[in-house]
N, C-alpha and C positions, 0 to 999 in steps of 0.2 A: 455395511456397504463398502465396496472397494473404492479406493481413491481414484480420481481421474488419472489416466495415463499422462505422462509428461516426458518430454525430451528436451534436454538442455545441451546446447553446443558451447564448448569452451574453445576460445581462441587463445593459444598459449605462445608467448614469444619464443622463437627458435632458440634453443640453448638454455631455457629456464631450467634450473635444477641440475645443470651439468657443472659439477665442481671442477672438472678438468678444463673447462672453457673451450674444448676442442670443437664442439658442435657450433658454438656461437662464432668463433673465429673463422671456421671454414664456411659457415653460412654467410657471414659478411663478405668474405672474399668472393664467394659465388655470386652474391647479389651485385657486388661492385662490377664484376666482369659482365654479367648479363645487362646491367644498366648501361654500361659503356657501349656494348654491342647494339643495344636497342635505342641508344641516344636519349636517355631519360634520367630523371633523378633516381637515386637509390631509395628503396622502400624498406620498411621493417618487415621481416619474414615471420610468418606464424605457421604453427601446425595445430591440428584440431583433435578433439576427442569428444565423446558423447557421454552423458549420464542419462539413463533411461529408467523411468519408474513405470512399472506395470504390475497390476495384481498385488499390490502391497510389497513388491520386491524392487530392489534398486540394482541396476547394472552399470558398470563402467565399460565402455567400448573404446579401445585405442590400439595403436600399433607401437611396439617397443622392441629394442634389441633383445634377442634371446638370452644373451648373457646377463641381462638385468633382471631376469625372471626369478621370482621366489616361489615358494610352495603355494599351490592352489590359487594361481592368479588368473584362472579362467582361460588358458590358452586353447584356442580352437583350431589354429592352423599356423604354418610357418612358411617363409619364403626366403630367397637369397638376397643379399645386399651387394650392389656394385656389379658383380659378374656372377652368372649362374654357377660357374665352376668354383668360385670362392665360397658359395653357400654350403659346401661340404664341411666347412668349419663353423662352429658355434659363434665364432667372433664375427662372422659375416652372414648372420641370419637374423631376420626379424620375426616377431610373432604377433598374431592378431589375438586380442584378448576380449572376451565378453565375461567380465568378472562380477559375479554377484556379490553385493556389499563391498565392492572394490573401491579403490581410491585413485585419483589422478595425482601422481606425485607432485607435479608442479602447478596444481590448481590455484595455489595462492598467488601465482604469477599471472593469472588470467587478467585480461585488460580491465581497466576501470569500468565499472558497471556490472562486472561479473558475467556469468554465463548468459547466452542468448537463447530464449525459449523458442522452440520450433513448434509451429501449429501441427497438432496430431490428433489422432483418435485411437480407439482400442484396436481396430483392425490393422491400421498402418503401423502402430507400435509393435503389435504381435508379428507382423510380417518382417519388420526391420530386425527384430531379434532372431527370427528364423533364418534370415539371410546371412548372418555373420559368418557361419562356417563355410559358406560357399563363395566368399570373397575371392576373386582371381588373384592368386599369389604370384604375380609377375615379379621380376627383379626390381628391387627398390633402387631408385635413382636412374633407371633406364626407361626407354620408351619401347619396350617389346611389343606392346599392344597397338602401336602406331596411332597414337592419339595426338601427337604433336607436343606432348609434355611428359615429364618424368612421372613415375609411379611411386607413391609414398603414402604417408599417414593421412594426408589430405584426400588422396584418392579413395582410401577406405571410407572415410566419413561421407564424402559427397556421393560415392557409389551406393552406400547403404540408404541414404536419404532419398536419392532419386529412384533407386530400384524398388523401394517400398512405397512409392507414390507420394512422397512429401514434396512440397513446393520449394525448390531450391533457387528460384528466380530472384528472390529478395535477400538471399544470404550472401553477405560479402564480408571480407576481413575488415578489421578496424581501419580508421582513416590513416592514409599514408602507409597502409600495409598491403602485403601480397601473400598469397597462399599457393605456392607452386604445387602442382599435382591435383588441385581441386578440379580443374576442367577435365583432366584425364578420367577421373571417376565418372563424371557426368557423361562423357563421350561413350565410355564402355557400357554404362547403364542404358543409354539410349539405343546403342547398337544391339544389345541383348534384347531389349524390348521390341525393337523392330524385327529381329529374327524370330522371336516368339510369336509375333503377330502374323508373320508369313507362314509359320507352321500351323 
């Protein structure tokens, strides 16, 4: 008998596993500026990834820089970073991975309590895995899709969960945390669902 499907959401501190400290420093500077503009306290920033178990197989779904890719890491699509024109260079491209038996490099840095289970079933889990290659590869860090928020790794995860019929209403980052890009994925998934309904 096959094991029950399972989806675990990992909230990972921005910059975890980055030995250059570039991501962490830039993330803190970005959050300080946004907090100043919005007149609020600074938050900890998180990015997200999924671990999906279905049919006895385990998959890791995440977004990562193309230049960090190794052999057979399950890359299904790529997109530009910063500006579309910069995406001609591997240094400014991201990839979407659906990696069978893969690893989340900075999983050890996941918040206290570990991954967050997402309520699912066989049909929704299957749909989520099928959707990964069709993720809209808009420019990372920009708002090309006019959602009011940047497009990034959090957009990937929220889009997949929402578009596959999972309840995202109770999913929030850890206390005093923020996940830029999460709302963008939800907006695009809702928009696409509405378009499909009209057709």
